[in-house]
MARZAFI-375714 format. One line per 5 residues: their letters; for each residue x, y, z of C-alpha. Coordinates in nm, 3 decimals, padded with zeros to 5 digits. Example, Ala and Ser with C-alpha at 12.3 -4.5 7.8 and 13.67 -1.06 7.14 Angstrom:
<sites>
AS = 01.230 -00.450 00.780 | 01.367 -00.106 00.714
</sites>
This chain:
<sites>
XXXXX = 02.403 04.317 04.839 | 02.023 04.309 04.869 | 02.043 03.978 05.058 | 02.265 04.129 05.328 | 02.011 04.409 05.387
XXXXX = 01.688 04.204 05.391 | 01.575 03.981 05.678 | 01.575 03.662 05.467 | 01.417 03.434 05.731 | 01.116 03.661 05.780
XXXXX = 01.083 03.709 05.403 | 01.083 03.330 05.344 | 00.822 03.286 05.619 | 00.609 03.551 05.450 | 00.635 03.371 05.113
XXXXX = 00.542 03.034 05.266 | 00.238 03.190 05.438 | 00.132 03.348 05.108 | 00.161 03.012 04.925 | -00.007 02.812 05.203
XXXXX = -00.311 03.038 05.224 | -00.355 03.114 04.852 | -00.198 02.814 04.674 | -00.013 03.061 04.448 | 00.367 03.021 04.390
XXXXX = 00.595 03.315 04.468 | 00.967 03.389 04.425 | 01.206 03.685 04.443 | 01.443 03.753 04.152 | 01.704 04.020 04.095
XXXXX = 01.650 04.256 03.797 | 01.887 04.049 03.580 | 01.673 03.737 03.639 | 01.899 03.571 03.900 | 01.701 03.386 04.169
XXXXX = 01.801 03.480 04.527 | 01.901 03.200 04.765 | 01.835 03.137 05.133 | 02.123 03.082 05.378 | 02.078 02.705 05.330
XXXXX = 02.121 02.733 04.952 | 01.754 02.688 04.855 | 01.552 02.937 04.649 | 01.376 03.223 04.826 | 01.014 03.146 04.747
XXXXX = 00.753 02.873 04.769 | 00.521 02.654 04.567 | 00.627 02.647 04.198 | 00.410 02.418 03.985 | 00.547 02.077 03.875
XXXXX = 00.456 02.150 03.514 | 00.722 02.423 03.517 | 00.995 02.275 03.741 | 00.972 01.908 03.630 | 00.889 01.957 03.261
XXXXX = 00.910 02.299 03.089 | 01.237 02.410 03.253 | 01.407 02.073 03.182 | 01.354 02.064 02.804 | 01.566 02.287 02.580
XXXXX = 01.278 02.368 02.344 | 01.015 02.442 02.610 | 01.277 02.619 02.826 | 01.336 02.860 02.536 | 00.965 02.949 02.561
XXXXX = 01.017 03.005 02.936 | 01.310 03.239 02.856 | 01.083 03.435 02.622 | 00.834 03.473 02.908 | 01.111 03.580 03.152
XXXXX = 01.247 03.831 02.900 | 00.903 03.976 02.832 | 00.814 04.020 03.201 | 01.160 04.161 03.290 | 01.136 04.408 03.000
XXXXX = 00.797 04.529 03.123 | 00.941 04.583 03.472 | 01.237 04.779 03.325 | 00.987 04.990 03.128 | 00.832 05.097 03.460
XXXXX = 00.508 04.896 03.448 | 00.329 04.846 03.781 | 00.280 04.479 03.697 | 00.276 04.249 03.395 | 00.072 03.941 03.302
XXXXX = 00.191 03.707 03.027 | 00.070 03.378 02.883 | 00.386 03.194 02.780 | 00.415 02.988 02.462 | 00.389 02.674 02.678
XXXXX = 00.031 02.778 02.766 | 00.071 02.894 03.130 | 00.014 03.241 03.277 | 00.283 03.425 03.480 | 00.268 03.752 03.675
XXXXX = 00.549 03.990 03.773 | 00.541 04.285 04.014 | 00.843 04.518 04.057 | 01.013 04.601 04.386 | 01.124 04.965 04.356
XXXXX = 01.310 05.147 04.629 | 01.377 05.518 04.590 | 01.266 05.501 04.220 | 01.518 05.224 04.148 | 01.422 04.869 04.038
XXXXX = 01.597 04.641 04.291 | 01.409 04.312 04.240 | 01.102 04.148 04.086 | 00.834 03.936 04.253 | 00.731 03.649 04.026
XXXXX = 00.423 03.428 04.059 | 00.226 03.220 03.821 | 00.158 02.892 03.647 | -00.220 02.929 03.645 | -00.497 02.951 03.382
XXXXX = -00.759 03.214 03.306 | -00.993 02.945 03.178 | -01.010 02.566 03.168 | -00.720 02.454 02.945 | -00.744 02.253 02.626
XXXXX = -00.591 01.910 02.697 | -00.535 01.862 02.324 | -00.291 02.158 02.324 | -00.091 02.003 02.610 | -00.101 01.657 02.450
XXXXX = 00.063 01.816 02.146 | 00.317 01.979 02.383 | 00.397 01.638 02.533 | 00.464 01.493 02.188 | 00.669 01.790 02.070
XXXXX = 00.882 01.820 02.383 | 00.917 01.445 02.447 | 00.729 01.442 02.780 | 00.558 01.136 02.929 | 00.202 01.233 02.839
XXXXX = 00.022 01.088 03.143 | 00.263 01.244 03.397 | 00.265 01.573 03.209 | -00.116 01.598 03.189 | -00.137 01.509 03.560
XXXXX = 00.098 01.800 03.637 | -00.116 02.029 03.415 | -00.430 01.918 03.603 | -00.272 02.040 03.929 | -00.270 02.398 03.799
XXXXX = -00.566 02.608 03.909 | -00.796 02.832 03.700 | -00.806 03.186 03.843 | -01.066 03.449 03.779 | -00.972 03.804 03.683
XXXXX = -01.079 03.918 04.028 | -00.853 03.667 04.204 | -00.556 03.767 03.987 | -00.619 04.131 04.077 | -00.623 04.031 04.446
XXXXX = -00.295 03.837 04.404 | -00.135 04.140 04.236 | -00.250 04.358 04.527 | -00.091 04.115 04.775 | 00.231 04.108 04.572
XXXXX = 00.241 04.487 04.581 | 00.188 04.471 04.958 | 00.480 04.228 04.988 | 00.692 04.462 04.773 | 00.608 04.742 05.019
XXXXX = 00.713 04.516 05.309 | 01.050 04.454 05.141 | 01.098 04.827 05.086 | 00.991 04.880 05.445 | 01.272 04.647 05.558
XXXXX = 01.520 04.849 05.353 | 01.387 05.176 05.495 | 01.399 05.039 05.849 | 01.755 04.920 05.789 | 01.866 05.265 05.677
XXXXX = 01.695 05.427 05.975 | 01.866 05.186 06.213 | 02.207 05.250 06.054 | 02.160 05.627 06.078 | 02.054 05.600 06.444
XXXXX = 02.307 05.337 06.556 | 02.463 05.571 06.816 | 02.123 05.612 06.981 | 02.075 05.255 07.098 | 01.733 05.295 07.257
XXXXX = 01.584 05.458 06.947 | 01.739 05.192 06.722 | 01.597 04.907 06.928 | 01.252 05.062 06.916 | 01.271 05.098 06.537
XXXXX = 01.380 04.736 06.498 | 01.106 04.604 06.725 | 00.840 04.811 06.549 | 00.955 04.697 06.204 | 00.964 04.328 06.305
XXXXX = 00.629 04.353 06.484 | 00.467 04.513 06.178 | 00.612 04.249 05.947 | 00.514 03.960 06.176 | 00.153 04.076 06.207
XXXXX = 00.118 04.138 05.834 | 00.286 03.807 05.737 | 00.047 03.607 05.958 | -00.268 03.788 05.844 | -00.200 03.935 05.500
XXXXX = -00.434 03.690 05.323 | -00.693 03.666 05.604 | -00.807 04.025 05.664 | -01.171 03.918 05.620 | -01.136 03.699 05.933
XXXXX = -01.109 03.808 06.296 | -00.750 03.905 06.389 | -00.624 03.992 06.737 | -00.277 04.092 06.856 | -00.180 03.985 07.210
XXXXX = 00.130 04.085 07.407 | 00.343 03.837 07.606 | 00.092 03.863 07.896 | -00.205 03.769 07.674 | -00.343 04.123 07.682
XXXXX = -00.478 04.295 07.372 | -00.223 04.544 07.237 | -00.266 04.905 07.127 | -00.159 04.799 06.776 | -00.484 04.670 06.628
XXXXX = -00.440 04.786 06.267 | -00.710 04.754 06.000 | -00.803 04.396 06.085 | -01.150 04.273 06.170 | -01.256 04.253 06.538
XXXXX = -01.596 04.231 06.707 | -01.657 03.856 06.730 | -01.749 03.887 07.099 | -01.929 04.222 07.064 | -01.622 04.435 07.147
XXXXX = -01.490 04.751 06.979 | -01.127 04.855 06.931 | -01.137 05.087 07.231 | -01.279 04.811 07.451 | -00.989 04.578 07.360
XXXXX = -00.685 04.790 07.438 | -00.472 04.659 07.729 | -00.744 04.414 07.842 | -00.676 04.048 07.925 | -00.844 03.799 07.691
XXXXX = -01.044 03.655 07.985 | -01.228 03.988 08.007 | -01.348 03.961 07.647 | -01.401 03.590 07.569 | -01.735 03.432 07.670
XXXXX = -01.727 03.240 07.999 | -01.818 02.907 07.841 | -01.517 02.935 07.608 | -01.255 03.050 07.859 | -01.121 02.699 07.931
XXXXX = -01.058 02.632 07.561 | -00.876 02.962 07.510 | -00.673 02.916 07.830 | -00.562 02.562 07.735 | -00.465 02.679 07.388
XXXXX = -00.260 02.979 07.509 | -00.085 02.766 07.775 | 00.005 02.511 07.506 | 00.115 02.792 07.276 | 00.375 02.912 07.528
XXXXX = 00.535 02.568 07.571 | 00.564 02.443 07.212 | 00.700 02.559 06.877 | 00.471 02.623 06.584 | 00.108 02.731 06.570
XXXXX = -00.167 02.608 06.801 | -00.507 02.536 06.648 | -00.849 02.454 06.797 | -01.220 02.496 06.717 | -01.525 02.620 06.905
XXXXX = -01.893 02.675 06.827 | -02.102 02.978 06.908 | -02.458 03.067 06.805 | -02.475 02.760 06.574 | -02.162 02.879 06.395
XXXXX = -01.826 02.699 06.402 | -01.493 02.883 06.424 | -01.131 02.773 06.377 | -00.862 02.948 06.583 | -00.488 02.968 06.493
XXXXX = -00.242 03.121 06.740 | 00.110 03.200 06.610 | 00.418 03.336 06.789 | 00.592 03.660 06.706 | 00.960 03.707 06.784
XXXXX = 01.198 03.997 06.811 | 01.517 04.029 06.608 | 01.717 03.794 06.834 | 01.446 03.530 06.855 | 01.292 03.645 07.187
XXXXX = 00.911 03.608 07.222 | 00.713 03.922 07.139 | 00.351 03.824 07.187 | 00.122 03.635 06.954 | -00.130 03.679 06.675
XXXXX = -00.473 03.513 06.696 | -00.663 03.441 06.373 | -01.028 03.329 06.409 | -01.199 03.202 06.093 | -01.562 03.096 06.055
XXXXX = -01.574 02.742 05.909 | -01.943 02.661 05.940 | -01.966 02.585 05.568 | -01.653 02.369 05.588 | -01.810 02.163 05.868
XXXXX = -02.121 02.122 05.656 | -01.892 02.003 05.376 | -01.741 01.746 05.614 | -02.090 01.618 05.686 | -02.149 01.581 05.314
XXXXX = -01.819 01.395 05.283 | -01.939 01.154 05.552 | -02.243 01.076 05.336 | -02.017 01.028 05.032 | -01.787 00.792 05.222
XXXXX = -02.082 00.599 05.363 | -02.222 00.547 05.012 | -01.883 00.488 04.847 | -01.848 00.177 04.622 | -01.524 00.080 04.803
XXXXX = -01.453 -00.027 05.160 | -01.338 00.253 05.390 | -01.199 00.149 05.729 | -01.058 00.378 06.002 | -00.854 00.231 06.288
XXXXX = -00.690 00.394 06.588 | -00.311 00.401 06.619 | -00.322 00.058 06.786 | -00.491 -00.090 06.481 | -00.842 -00.141 06.621
XXXXX = -01.138 -00.053 06.399 | -01.323 00.267 06.494 | -01.527 00.312 06.175 | -01.624 00.113 05.864 | -01.861 00.223 05.591
XXXXX = -02.168 00.044 05.458 | -01.985 -00.119 05.166 | -01.744 -00.289 05.407 | -02.028 -00.456 05.595 | -02.201 -00.556 05.269
XXXXX = -01.889 -00.719 05.124 | -01.774 -00.899 05.440 | -02.114 -01.001 05.579 | -02.027 -00.874 05.928 | -02.232 -00.622 06.130
XXXXX = -02.100 -00.312 06.314 | -02.123 -00.479 06.657 | -01.902 -00.764 06.530 | -01.632 -00.533 06.388 | -01.596 -00.210 06.591
XXXXX = -01.311 -00.238 06.842 | -01.155 -00.543 06.671 | -00.847 -00.570 06.447 | -00.887 -00.600 06.065 | -00.688 -00.922 06.111
XXXXX = -01.022 -01.090 06.178 | -01.059 -01.108 05.796 | -00.732 -01.302 05.739 | -00.769 -01.600 05.510 | -00.437 -01.766 05.592
XXXXX = -00.331 -01.739 05.226 | -00.112 -01.427 05.275 | 00.243 -01.467 05.411 | 00.313 -01.316 05.754 | 00.596 -01.104 05.604
XXXXX = 00.336 -00.908 05.403 | 00.154 -00.802 05.720 | 00.486 -00.715 05.891 | 00.580 -00.496 05.595 | 00.233 -00.332 05.599
XXXXX = 00.252 -00.248 05.968 | 00.611 -00.118 05.960 | 00.534 00.097 05.652 | 00.231 00.279 05.793 | 00.387 00.321 06.141
XXXXX = 00.685 00.492 05.975 | 00.445 00.749 05.824 | 00.432 00.610 05.470 | 00.145 00.474 05.258 | 00.123 00.098 05.199
XXXXX = -00.028 -00.037 04.878 | -00.083 -00.399 04.790 | -00.317 -00.691 04.735 | -00.478 -00.890 05.020 | -00.665 -01.220 05.022
XXXXX = -00.937 -01.208 05.289 | -01.226 -01.423 05.410 | -01.590 -01.321 05.452 | -01.805 -01.415 05.750 | -01.945 -01.714 05.556
XXXXX = -01.591 -01.834 05.473 | -01.589 -01.716 05.110 | -01.244 -01.603 04.989 | -01.223 -01.263 04.818 | -00.940 -01.045 04.684
XXXXX = -00.890 -00.678 04.775 | -00.670 -00.403 04.630 | -00.578 -00.203 04.942 | -00.421 00.136 05.014 | -00.360 00.211 05.384
XXXXX = -00.240 00.554 05.494 | -00.144 00.709 05.831 | -00.324 01.030 05.936 | -00.125 01.294 06.125 | -00.246 01.548 06.381
XXXXX = 00.015 01.792 06.516 | 00.291 01.587 06.346 | 00.182 01.269 06.529 | 00.010 00.961 06.384 | -00.337 00.946 06.542
XXXXX = -00.516 00.689 06.325 | -00.502 00.495 05.997 | -00.736 00.496 05.697 | -00.771 00.200 05.466 | -00.942 00.213 05.126
XXXXX = -01.000 -00.132 04.976 | -01.156 -00.239 04.649 | -01.297 -00.584 04.579 | -01.111 -00.719 04.274 | -01.226 -01.083 04.289
XXXXX = -01.405 -01.068 03.953 | -01.118 -00.868 03.802 | -00.875 -01.143 03.909 | -01.082 -01.402 03.723 | -01.097 -01.186 03.411
XXXXX = -00.723 -01.110 03.442 | -00.635 -01.480 03.458 | -00.848 -01.548 03.150 | -00.680 -01.261 02.965 | -00.336 -01.387 03.069
XXXXX = -00.409 -01.731 02.926 | -00.536 -01.570 02.608 | -00.228 -01.348 02.592 | 00.008 -01.645 02.632 | -00.170 -01.834 02.354
XXXXX = -00.167 -01.525 02.136 | 00.204 -01.465 02.193 | 00.280 -01.826 02.097 | 00.079 -01.778 01.780 | 00.259 -01.451 01.701
XXXXX = 00.598 -01.618 01.750 | 00.507 -01.902 01.514 | 00.363 -01.670 01.254 | 00.658 -01.430 01.285 | 00.897 -01.718 01.219
XXXXX = 00.696 -01.815 00.914 | 00.695 -01.456 00.790 | 01.070 -01.423 00.837 | 01.129 -01.745 00.640 | 00.886 -01.650 00.363
XXXXX = 01.023 -01.296 00.338 | 01.389 -01.401 00.323 | 01.426 -01.353 -00.053 | 01.234 -01.028 -00.038 | 01.469 -00.890 00.229
XXXXX = 01.774 -01.002 00.033 | 01.661 -00.762 -00.239 | 01.548 -00.466 -00.029 | 01.857 -00.471 00.196 | 02.061 -00.349 -00.102
XXXXX = 01.838 -00.044 -00.156 | 01.952 00.307 -00.071 | 01.784 00.355 00.264 | 01.675 00.159 00.571 | 01.398 -00.103 00.598
XXXXX = 01.251 -00.156 00.944 | 00.968 -00.330 01.130 | 00.836 -00.267 01.481 | 00.578 -00.440 01.703 | 00.281 -00.272 01.873
XXXXX = 00.504 -00.161 02.161 | 00.733 00.032 01.928 | 01.016 -00.225 01.965 | 01.233 -00.301 01.661 | 01.171 -00.655 01.524
XXXXX = 01.381 -00.612 01.212 | 01.610 -00.350 01.058 | 01.819 -00.384 00.745 | 02.201 -00.394 00.771 | 02.212 -00.079 00.556
XXXXX = 02.149 00.118 00.875 | 02.524 00.110 00.940 | 02.577 00.335 00.632 | 02.402 00.622 00.809 | 02.445 00.546 01.180
XXXXX = 02.713 00.441 01.429 | 02.476 00.156 01.528 | 02.442 -00.182 01.356 | 02.130 -00.388 01.298 | 02.210 -00.659 01.557
XXXXX = 02.245 -00.402 01.834 | 01.905 -00.248 01.754 | 01.684 -00.559 01.758 | 01.452 -00.549 02.061 | 01.516 -00.180 02.128
XXXXX = 01.261 00.103 02.084 | 01.255 00.280 01.749 | 01.325 00.607 01.935 | 01.679 00.484 02.007 | 01.748 00.507 01.633
XXXXX = 01.534 00.787 01.492 | 01.432 01.112 01.657 | 01.125 01.117 01.883 | 00.902 01.277 01.619 | 00.890 00.952 01.422
XXXXX = 00.837 00.754 01.744 | 00.532 00.965 01.833 | 00.403 00.933 01.476 | 00.419 00.552 01.494 | 00.233 00.540 01.826
XXXXX = -00.028 00.779 01.687 | -00.072 00.546 01.389 | -00.125 00.247 01.621 | -00.349 00.435 01.865 | -00.577 00.578 01.593
XXXXX = -00.618 00.248 01.410 | -00.989 00.160 01.395 | -01.025 -00.116 01.139 | -00.909 00.070 00.827 | -00.542 00.044 00.720
XXXXX = -00.363 00.373 00.775 | -00.038 00.478 00.610 | 00.200 00.772 00.639 | 00.442 00.917 00.384 | 00.714 01.180 00.350
XXXXX = 00.791 01.205 00.722 | 01.141 01.354 00.743 | 01.385 01.210 01.000 | 01.762 01.197 01.027 | 02.045 00.965 01.133
XXXXX = 02.394 01.061 01.251 | 02.719 00.879 01.182 | 03.018 01.053 01.336 | 02.973 01.416 01.240 | 02.774 01.337 00.925
XXXXX = 02.397 01.387 00.938 | 02.183 01.207 00.680 | 01.824 01.316 00.617 | 01.571 01.046 00.522 | 01.208 01.047 00.413
XXXXX = 01.006 00.778 00.593 | 00.692 00.597 00.486 | 00.512 00.316 00.664 | 00.199 00.103 00.684 | 00.045 -00.143 00.933
XXXXX = 00.133 -00.514 00.926 | -00.155 -00.759 00.966 | -00.166 -01.128 01.051 | -00.507 -01.296 01.008 | -00.668 -00.950 01.005
XXXXX = -00.497 -00.863 01.335 | -00.266 -00.563 01.356 | 00.076 -00.685 01.477 | 00.312 -00.400 01.392 | 00.434 -00.150 01.135
XXXXX = 00.672 -00.191 00.842 | 00.849 00.115 00.706 | 01.123 00.238 00.477 | 01.340 00.548 00.517 | 01.504 00.669 00.193
XXXXX = 01.812 00.896 00.186 | 01.698 01.242 00.077 | 02.002 01.445 00.187 | 02.105 01.544 -00.167 | 01.744 01.623 -00.256
XXXXX = 01.717 01.837 00.057 | 02.039 02.022 -00.037 | 01.914 02.071 -00.394 | 01.582 02.203 -00.267 | 01.771 02.443 -00.041
XXXXX = 01.986 02.560 -00.335 | 01.674 02.602 -00.552 | 01.501 02.797 -00.275 | 01.808 03.021 -00.234 | 01.821 03.074 -00.610
XXXXX = 01.453 03.170 -00.614 | 01.502 03.409 -00.323 | 01.815 03.560 -00.486 | 01.623 03.610 -00.810 | 01.334 03.754 -00.615
XXXXX = 01.562 03.996 -00.428 | 01.735 04.093 -00.756 | 01.397 04.161 -00.918 | 01.281 04.359 -00.614 | 01.604 04.562 -00.627
XXXXX = 01.546 04.631 -00.999 | 01.183 04.733 -00.937 | 01.287 04.952 -00.645 | 01.550 05.128 -00.856 | 01.308 05.173 -01.149
XXXXX = 01.041 05.315 -00.919 | 01.284 05.548 -00.749 | 01.500 05.658 -01.045 | 01.263 05.642 -01.343 | 00.905 05.676 -01.222
XXXXX = 01.003 05.904 -00.933 | 01.216 06.123 -01.159 | 00.940 06.147 -01.421 | 00.686 06.248 -01.161 | 00.924 06.510 -01.020
XXXXX = 00.979 06.653 -01.372 | 00.603 06.666 -01.432 | 00.562 06.854 -01.103 | 00.828 07.110 -01.209 | 00.652 07.178 -01.542
XXXXX = 00.319 07.214 -01.366 | 00.475 07.468 -01.128 | 00.588 07.674 -01.433 | 00.237 07.659 -01.580 | 00.089 07.754 -01.241
XXXXX = 00.309 08.065 -01.222 | 00.151 08.177 -01.549 | -00.197 08.079 -01.431 | -00.185 08.183 -01.065 | -00.554 08.132 -01.000
XXXXX = -00.603 07.796 -01.176 | -00.719 07.555 -00.896 | -00.725 07.255 -01.131 | -00.351 07.286 -01.202 | -00.281 07.309 -00.825
XXXXX = -00.482 06.989 -00.760 | -00.299 06.799 -01.035 | 00.035 06.918 -00.891 | -00.068 06.793 -00.544 | -00.168 06.453 -00.686
XXXXX = 00.165 06.417 -00.867 | 00.363 06.506 -00.552 | 00.165 06.261 -00.339 | 00.214 05.989 -00.599 | 00.589 06.057 -00.605
XXXXX = 00.602 06.029 -00.226 | 00.411 05.698 -00.236 | 00.646 05.562 -00.508 | 00.949 05.645 -00.292 | 00.779 05.478 00.008
XXXXX = 00.708 05.161 -00.193 | 01.065 05.157 -00.323 | 01.204 05.179 00.033 | 00.982 04.889 00.147 | 01.080 04.669 -00.149
XXXXX = 01.455 04.713 -00.092 | 01.530 04.945 00.204 | 01.881 05.091 00.185 | 01.899 05.088 00.568 | 01.905 04.704 00.566
XXXXX = 02.239 04.704 00.383 | 02.389 05.001 00.569 | 02.254 04.958 00.922 | 02.152 04.590 00.937 | 01.828 04.426 01.048
XXXXX = 01.733 04.668 01.326 | 01.797 04.971 01.102 | 01.578 04.825 00.830 | 01.298 04.746 01.076 | 01.316 05.094 01.224
XXXXX = 01.274 05.225 00.869 | 00.954 05.018 00.834 | 00.839 05.137 01.179 | 00.885 05.499 01.068 | 00.684 05.437 00.749
XXXXX = 00.390 05.295 00.945 | 00.418 05.565 01.214 | 00.398 05.832 00.943 | 00.095 05.664 00.787 | -00.087 05.639 01.124
XXXXX = -00.226 05.297 01.027 | -00.055 05.085 01.297 | 00.179 05.149 01.591 | 00.490 04.928 01.566 | 00.729 04.869 01.862
XXXXX = 01.064 04.692 01.822 | 01.267 04.550 02.115 | 01.601 04.376 02.059 | 01.918 04.257 02.236 | 02.273 04.364 02.147
XXXXX = 02.359 04.033 01.977 | 02.092 04.085 01.708 | 02.332 04.331 01.538 | 02.582 04.053 01.447 | 02.366 03.828 01.228
XXXXX = 02.463 03.686 00.884 | 02.328 03.897 00.599 | 02.105 03.617 00.461 | 01.947 03.563 00.802 | 01.896 03.939 00.840
XXXXX = 01.717 03.953 00.506 | 01.500 03.648 00.588 | 01.406 03.792 00.929 | 01.329 04.129 00.768 | 01.100 03.969 00.506
XXXXX = 00.922 03.758 00.773 | 00.858 04.052 01.007 | 00.736 04.287 00.731 | 00.502 04.011 00.610 | 00.365 03.965 00.965
XXXXX = 00.308 04.341 01.011 | 00.132 04.361 00.674 | -00.091 04.063 00.767 | -00.179 04.220 01.105 | -00.290 04.539 00.928
XXXXX = -00.460 04.376 00.631 | -00.624 04.065 00.782 | -00.619 04.126 01.158 | -00.727 04.493 01.164 | -00.463 04.547 01.436
XXXXX = -00.369 04.889 01.569 | -00.047 04.781 01.745 | 00.228 04.526 01.686 | 00.519 04.444 01.923 | 00.832 04.264 01.794
XXXXX = 01.094 04.114 02.028 | 01.428 03.989 01.887 | 01.708 03.826 02.085 | 01.981 03.565 02.038 | 02.026 03.268 02.275
XXXXX = 02.274 02.979 02.218 | 02.331 03.058 01.847 | 01.956 03.082 01.779 | 01.761 03.391 01.675 | 01.424 03.415 01.852
XXXXX = 01.145 03.636 01.715 | 00.831 03.697 01.920 | 00.555 03.883 01.733 | 00.235 04.003 01.904 | -00.056 04.215 01.777
XXXXX = -00.392 04.325 01.918 | -00.598 04.233 01.612 | -00.907 04.015 01.576 | -00.709 03.688 01.587 | -00.936 03.537 01.321
XXXXX = -00.672 03.330 01.146 | -00.750 02.975 01.033 | -00.407 02.813 01.006 | -00.564 02.489 00.878 | -00.740 02.669 00.588
XXXXX = -00.471 02.640 00.319 | -00.637 02.890 00.086 | -00.658 03.152 00.361 | -00.308 03.076 00.489 | -00.171 03.104 00.138
XXXXX = -00.328 03.448 00.103 | -00.152 03.556 00.422 | 00.186 03.430 00.302 | 00.213 03.184 00.593 | 00.358 02.914 00.368
XXXXX = 00.627 03.160 00.254 | 00.709 03.241 00.617 | 00.737 02.870 00.703 | 00.968 02.812 00.405 | 01.202 03.095 00.507
XXXXX = 01.214 02.967 00.867 | 01.272 02.608 00.754 | 01.566 02.722 00.539 | 01.748 02.814 00.862 | 01.653 02.484 01.034
XXXXX = 01.402 02.669 01.247 | 01.049 02.631 01.376 | 00.750 02.864 01.352 | 00.427 02.848 01.555 | 00.112 03.062 01.520
XXXXX = -00.114 03.114 01.824 | -00.427 03.312 01.723 | -00.679 03.406 01.997 | -01.008 03.536 01.858 | -01.082 03.900 01.951
XXXXX = -00.752 03.923 02.144 | -00.479 03.905 01.882 | -00.209 03.691 01.728 | 00.116 03.564 01.880 | 00.388 03.414 01.659
XXXXX = 00.699 03.241 01.797 | 00.994 03.184 01.560 | 01.335 03.023 01.618 | 01.611 03.016 01.349 | 01.976 02.907 01.364
XXX = 02.230 03.188 01.328 | 02.511 02.962 01.205 | 02.591 02.612 01.073
</sites>
């Protein structure tokens, strides 16, 4: 196994260093997509984005898009690509780099979840609605994802390739050690060299623009300097070899370096410190290196110039000083060491009256002692405390503060506390006024609701006997009323649904639609019609068409009233009509194909034969030769059209055979290069689904050539969990206006949507101007 050969601990350390220094996630997967595990059972890798792990991978629909991305990247690695970049249908960009050892693909390095440009929040809001995500949390996770330039992505790919070389180096070292096991001294040297190389690279791989020094266990500079940058103290590589650091470092800095190296020898983890030189500020990190059995093997010293960072800190000080909230810093004993200008303005105290004292000097006596005990125990345990405090100004005025107090760690120890407090006195007054207004309003709503229920009693007696379900919800989406007829279509009854969200009855699409109706209301009544939903009773699914409109009371919007009418039989009839139309269409196409091939083709062939006889008698007649050529070309085109209308390969060889026939036609014409990739399970599809998929794909290829001016189209087909997935990509102009119904109709998009819908599927178009078109399609393969 690959895991038994690799040094997993060093590899994990390398991944964590990569993620810490670059902020880019990384993971190692086997060629079949299986994620490798550490000895403790966790994934080998670091830093995946929350948008992927907490959202996209946990929803069946969005996870199917992730599987399309995984399949695409894996396929590119199998094809021998040096790397692959892919923007998944969920909107995020992933990168894969292969790990090849002796010309064999043994693993893939995956990284990603970033953007090439600032993302459209509207696209991800639509994702949240479609996938059922909590929009605020989802958009917050999206905001955590960085935008990378092309240059940075190229750098990341270079680093991934370097890591792939390190992995292959481990394998090569392992083989060398196994072959030389009987020569113990040689084997030990190989192991030490391999581990030393990996340790140095892992600690500096993303910092080669900074100063890097390698010291042995006696703090002397080693022969192994590598390509890293030296020369901070005026030295050259030759001047460094075998010299003690005290011979190189400036005299005024020796004490700092000595203290740091002494501390480095006695504690685990890295040692960090700063020093200034020639008006420039530097940050130093010293990390241990260890041999195979954990024994010390020297250290690596990374020195980074941070002058600009220090200047940034100075700017932050100005920002904090001018902040519109109170910022207070105390030592670990709770005594104030710093307070910003806003703090002094709001409290009335001066710096001399506050510095060195406890914030308890502001206590008003109106907060219970248990609150302060909880505050102190929370922050001393390393956690953040949030709450509301009632304090007193210097002049005795009471004011309210919304406070967040956080511990600050240095070397894993709490060194001081930071409190950020916002004056909410005026907000409290407004909040109390709003609460009184809300209570009065709720009382009014209750009274008016009771009156409405009484006045609508006869009306509901009539509508409750209709075929369908009548319902009403409040502005929070909670069911206020639902007719007893709901039990005809659902295992739930009306009494159990009162007070519950509408999403507990209907699917989430209707729930989102209702909230959109409420949220977009701006003074003009808005209605919706023909929204299809479904209810399930036992194993019976009933489809209903829903319509709704806002409910007003004294010109105030108080909810929504809707009706959902049973349309199952209508839906079945529409499906039968659609199938009948398609059957008639296929029958007509078959007839036209046969007529073209048998009648027109035969007539043209006969005409060509007679012309050949005439040409034999008139050997030098160029006009007859040209007419003969035209007739033969026309006959060839007729046969080509006949094969496209009803290809015989579709019936004999199935979907893939029919598509390969189309591919050959376009290859022969030289108009567009078509590539088809499929899994084994695509060969076992029902004939109707094969025909629908064939018609959809040929329509897409034709559109790419006719409207998109594309020169290449790639089609991926695979079956997952009884669903056929089709991914279509071209390199055309991407100038497709999906909202323009006249243009979409000309492209046959409506026809494509109808065929997909017939198999309870979904179809999404993603045009990118001047880059191409991507189409994602999912259709059920069975009932």
